[in-house]
C-alpha positions, 0 to 999 in steps of 0.5 A: 510248377516245373521250371528248367534249370539248364538248357543246352542246344546240341546243334550237330545232333539237332538236339535240345537237352533240358534238365527240370527242377524235379530232376528229370532230363530230356533230350528233345529233337528239333524235328519233334519240337517243330512238329509239336509247336505250340503255335497257332500255325501248327495247333490251330485255334482248336483240335479240329484246326491242328495242321500236320507238319511233314518234311522237317527231318532235317530241321535244326534249332538256330536260336533259343530265346528266354520269354520271361522266367517261364518259357523260351521261344525256339527259332528253327532252321526253316523259318518257324519262330512263333511257338512259345514253349513253356517249362510245363510244355516242355516237361510234357513233351519229354513225358509224352514223347514216345506216344506222340511221336508214334502218333505223328508217324502214324499220321504222316503214313495215313496222310501219305507224307514223309518226315 
């Protein structure tokens, strides 16, 4: 099981930097984490209910709260605070960032929405 070994919030750059137990590291933009939130508000209760979140280019992370030994809760500057980001999820988001981000931008464009 992957765990986070270090977490740093770089507020000025709107980045969450994470080091993992497998020696990998990631710099994840707040906007990316916000639009990929694992919350029911974003993910819905099935893939068909997933919401497209737009207009978050300037969102930041205001607070990081630990959730046991397995996750963090991120509180965003737009008030969103219901997503629990497990170490496994954060590791997967880091690994899949290029593909997920490209797909997100494509969905935004198709819907005529802006970041």
